[in-house]
C-alpha positions as CSV (number, residue, x, y, z in Angstrom):
1,M,-9.5,-13.3,-11.7
2,S,-10.6,-16.0,-9.1
3,G,-11.6,-15.3,-5.5
4,H,-14.8,-13.2,-4.4
5,S,-13.0,-10.1,-3.7
6,K,-9.6,-9.7,-5.7
7,W,-8.7,-6.4,-3.6
8,H,-9.3,-7.9,0.2
9,N,-6.9,-11.0,-1.1
10,I,-4.0,-9.0,-1.8
11,Q,-4.3,-5.8,0.0
12,A,-1.6,-5.4,2.9
13,K,-3.2,-5.9,6.1
14,K,-3.8,-2.3,7.8
15,G,-4.8,-3.2,11.1
16,K,-7.7,-2.0,13.0
17,T,-6.2,-1.6,16.7
18,D,-5.1,1.7,17.9
19,A,-1.9,0.5,18.2
20,K,-1.4,-0.9,14.8
21,R,-2.9,2.7,13.5
22,G,-0.3,4.6,15.4
23,K,2.2,2.5,13.5
24,I,0.8,3.4,10.4
25,F,0.9,6.8,11.1
26,T,4.4,6.6,12.1
27,K,5.4,4.9,8.8
28,I,3.1,7.5,6.9
29,G,5.1,10.2,8.4
30,K,8.3,8.7,7.4
31,E,7.2,8.8,3.8
32,I,6.1,12.5,4.2
33,M,9.3,13.4,5.6
34,V,11.0,11.8,2.7
35,A,8.8,13.4,0.0
36,V,9.2,16.8,1.6
37,K,13.2,16.5,1.5
38,T,12.5,15.0,-1.9
39,G,10.5,18.2,-3.5
40,G,9.8,20.5,-0.8
41,A,6.7,21.3,1.7
42,N,4.3,22.9,-0.9
43,L,1.5,20.4,-1.7
44,D,0.8,22.5,-5.0
45,A,4.2,22.0,-6.2
46,N,5.2,18.5,-5.2
47,P,3.2,15.3,-6.6
48,R,4.9,12.7,-4.5
49,L,3.7,14.6,-1.3
50,R,0.1,15.1,-2.4
51,D,0.1,11.1,-3.2
52,V,1.2,10.5,0.2
53,V,-1.2,12.9,1.8
54,A,-3.8,11.0,-0.1
55,K,-2.7,7.8,1.2
56,A,-2.7,9.3,4.9
57,K,-6.2,10.3,4.5
58,A,-7.2,7.1,3.3
59,S,-5.6,5.7,6.3
60,N,-7.9,8.1,8.4
61,M,-4.8,9.9,9.4
62,P,-6.3,13.2,10.9
63,N,-5.7,16.4,9.1
64,D,-3.8,18.3,11.8
65,T,-1.4,15.4,11.9
66,I,-0.6,15.6,8.5
67,T,-0.1,19.0,8.7
68,R,2.3,18.7,11.7
69,S,4.2,15.8,9.9
70,I,4.7,18.2,6.9
71,K,6.1,21.0,9.4
72,K,8.1,18.6,11.2
73,A,9.7,17.3,8.2
74,S,10.2,20.6,6.9
75,G,12.1,21.6,10.1
76,E,14.4,18.2,10.3
77,L,15.5,17.6,6.7
78,G,19.0,17.7,8.1
79,D,18.3,14.7,10.3
80,A,16.2,12.8,7.6
81,N,18.3,10.6,5.8
82,F,16.3,7.2,4.9
83,D,17.3,4.9,2.0
84,E,14.5,3.5,0.0
85,I,15.1,-0.4,-0.6
86,V,13.1,-3.2,-2.3
87,Y,13.2,-6.7,-1.2
88,E,11.8,-9.6,-3.1
89,G,11.4,-13.1,-2.2
90,Y,9.1,-16.1,-1.6
91,G,6.5,-16.9,1.5
92,P,5.4,-20.5,2.2
93,A,4.2,-22.3,-0.8
94,G,6.1,-20.0,-3.1
95,I,4.0,-17.1,-2.5
96,A,5.7,-14.1,-4.2
97,V,6.3,-11.3,-1.9
98,I,7.6,-7.8,-2.4
99,V,8.7,-5.7,0.6
100,N,9.2,-1.8,0.5
101,V,11.4,-0.3,3.1
102,L,12.6,3.3,4.2
103,T,15.6,2.8,6.6
104,D,18.5,4.7,8.2
105,N,20.3,1.1,8.6
106,K,20.5,-1.0,5.7
107,N,22.0,-3.9,7.6
108,R,19.4,-3.8,10.3
109,S,16.5,-3.9,7.7
110,A,18.1,-6.5,5.6
111,G,18.5,-8.7,8.7
112,N,15.0,-8.5,9.9
113,V,13.4,-8.9,6.5
114,R,15.4,-11.8,5.9
115,H,14.7,-13.3,9.5
116,A,10.7,-12.8,8.7
117,F,11.1,-14.8,5.3
118,T,13.1,-17.7,6.9
119,K,11.2,-18.0,10.1
120,H,7.9,-18.7,8.3
121,G,9.0,-21.1,5.6
122,G,9.8,-18.7,2.9
123,N,13.2,-17.1,1.7
124,M,14.3,-14.0,0.4
125,G,15.5,-13.9,-3.4
126,S,17.7,-11.5,-5.4
127,T,16.2,-8.1,-6.9
128,G,13.7,-9.1,-9.9
129,C,13.1,-12.4,-8.8
130,V,9.5,-12.0,-8.3
131,S,8.8,-8.3,-9.3
132,F,8.0,-9.3,-13.0
133,M,4.9,-11.1,-11.6
134,F,3.4,-7.7,-10.6
135,Q,2.7,-4.3,-12.3
136,K,3.2,-1.0,-10.7
137,K,-0.4,0.8,-10.7
138,G,-2.4,3.6,-8.7
139,Q,-5.1,2.0,-6.8
140,I,-8.3,4.2,-5.5
141,V,-10.5,2.1,-3.6
142,I,-14.1,3.5,-2.9
143,E,-16.8,2.0,-0.6
144,K,-20.2,1.1,-2.0
145,K,-22.8,3.3,0.0
146,D,-26.2,4.4,-0.6
147,G,-26.8,7.0,-3.0
148,L,-23.7,6.2,-5.1
149,D,-24.5,5.5,-8.5
150,E,-22.4,2.7,-9.9
151,D,-22.9,3.5,-13.9
152,E,-22.3,7.2,-12.9
153,L,-19.1,6.5,-11.0
154,M,-18.1,4.3,-13.9
155,M,-18.2,7.1,-16.3
156,M,-16.7,10.0,-14.0
157,V,-13.9,7.4,-13.3
158,L,-13.0,6.4,-17.1
159,D,-13.5,10.2,-18.1
160,S,-10.9,11.2,-15.6
161,G,-8.3,8.8,-17.4
162,A,-8.5,5.7,-15.3
163,E,-7.4,2.5,-16.9
164,D,-9.9,0.1,-15.5
165,F,-13.0,0.0,-13.0
166,E,-14.2,-3.2,-10.8
167,A,-17.3,-3.4,-8.8
168,E,-16.6,-6.0,-5.9
169,D,-18.9,-7.2,-3.4
170,E,-18.3,-4.0,-0.8
171,V,-16.2,-1.9,-3.0
172,Y,-15.1,-0.1,-6.0
173,V,-11.8,-0.5,-7.3
174,V,-10.3,2.1,-9.8
175,T,-7.1,1.2,-11.4
176,T,-4.6,4.0,-13.2
177,E,-1.2,4.0,-14.5
178,P,1.1,5.4,-12.3
179,E,1.7,8.8,-14.1
180,D,-2.2,9.3,-14.1
181,F,-3.0,8.3,-10.6
182,G,-2.6,12.0,-9.5
183,S,-4.8,13.5,-11.8
184,V,-7.5,10.8,-11.4
185,R,-7.5,10.8,-7.6
186,E,-7.9,14.5,-7.6
187,A,-10.7,14.2,-10.2
188,L,-12.6,12.0,-7.9
189,E,-11.6,14.3,-4.5
190,S,-13.3,17.2,-6.6
191,N,-16.5,15.3,-6.5
192,E,-16.0,14.6,-2.7
193,L,-15.9,10.9,-3.0
194,E,-13.6,9.4,-0.1
195,F,-11.3,6.7,-0.4
196,L,-10.6,3.5,1.6
197,E,-7.1,3.2,-0.2
198,A,-5.5,5.7,-2.4
199,E,-1.9,5.0,-3.2
200,I,0.7,3.8,-5.9
201,K,1.4,-0.2,-5.5
202,M,2.5,-3.5,-6.9
203,I,-0.4,-5.4,-8.2
204,P,-0.1,-9.2,-9.1
205,D,-0.6,-10.2,-12.4
206,T,-2.3,-13.5,-11.1
207,L,-3.0,-15.1,-7.6
208,T,-1.7,-18.1,-5.9
209,A,-4.2,-20.0,-4.1
210,I,-3.3,-21.2,-0.3
211,D,-4.8,-23.6,2.1
212,E,-5.7,-22.5,5.5
213,S,-2.4,-24.1,7.0
214,T,-0.4,-22.1,4.4
215,A,-2.5,-18.8,5.3
216,T,-1.9,-19.1,8.8
217,K,1.9,-19.1,8.6
218,F,1.9,-16.6,5.8
219,Q,-0.2,-14.3,7.8
220,K,2.4,-14.6,10.7
221,M,4.9,-13.6,8.2
222,L,3.0,-10.7,7.0
223,D,2.3,-9.5,10.6
224,Q,6.1,-9.7,11.5
225,L,7.0,-7.8,8.5
226,E,4.2,-5.1,9.1
227,D,5.4,-4.7,12.6
228,D,9.0,-3.7,11.5
229,D,9.3,-0.1,11.8
230,D,11.4,0.2,8.7
231,V,8.6,-1.6,6.6
232,Q,6.5,0.8,4.6
233,D,4.6,-2.0,2.4
234,V,4.2,-5.5,1.6
235,Y,2.6,-6.8,-1.4
236,H,2.1,-10.5,-2.4
237,N,0.1,-12.5,-4.8
238,A,-1.6,-14.9,-2.2
239,E,-5.5,-15.6,-2.4
240,F,-6.3,-16.5,1.0
241,P,-9.1,-18.9,1.3
242,E,-12.5,-17.5,1.5
243,G,-13.7,-16.7,5.2
244,F,-9.9,-16.9,6.4
245,E,-9.4,-15.0,9.8
246,E,-5.9,-14.5,11.0
């Protein structure tokens, strides 16, 4: 795989400002609500909720906020009615893009997502037009730190049932099959490891290298999509130029 850091090249941007962090927490709260409605508020009996909580912790969502979100979801199930929709299409220069949405208004979401594509030189396609270029995998990202032995971590990861372990510039990336994600994550958590990311996502088979001009245009498209309250996750196969800054 080309590029000095595959994870940094393909990750959806999480944002660093308080405003963006607040928006991320709101979106995760919506995921918690759907997970509770689907399988109940008991973490031990609801694997989907456990996965969302792991994602919340990796995004630095405080434990009391997570607990409040679960309690709120338990008390508002009658009002929670979100549809899960996946949109696919192409960004500028043919970048493959997948947009996951949780919405209470399909028409609004479809219009907003389509506008983001067309405004920035892309076009929304039909279901399946790009998803074949991606694989659904669990991904756990661990920051490299002093005292964390790479060989020991690799053996721990593989013994827990992970599919792959990769060392990058600043992080270790653990890949699992979706059905093994929970058990691998819990095994690593039991060893008190902290995660920069822990979620099931769509990972591209290959990356599409883009130049600075295309990267700038595509970044604006990503920002518009991720600012949309209905959009939960954006996956793509763009390889940004080394050193690119938004």
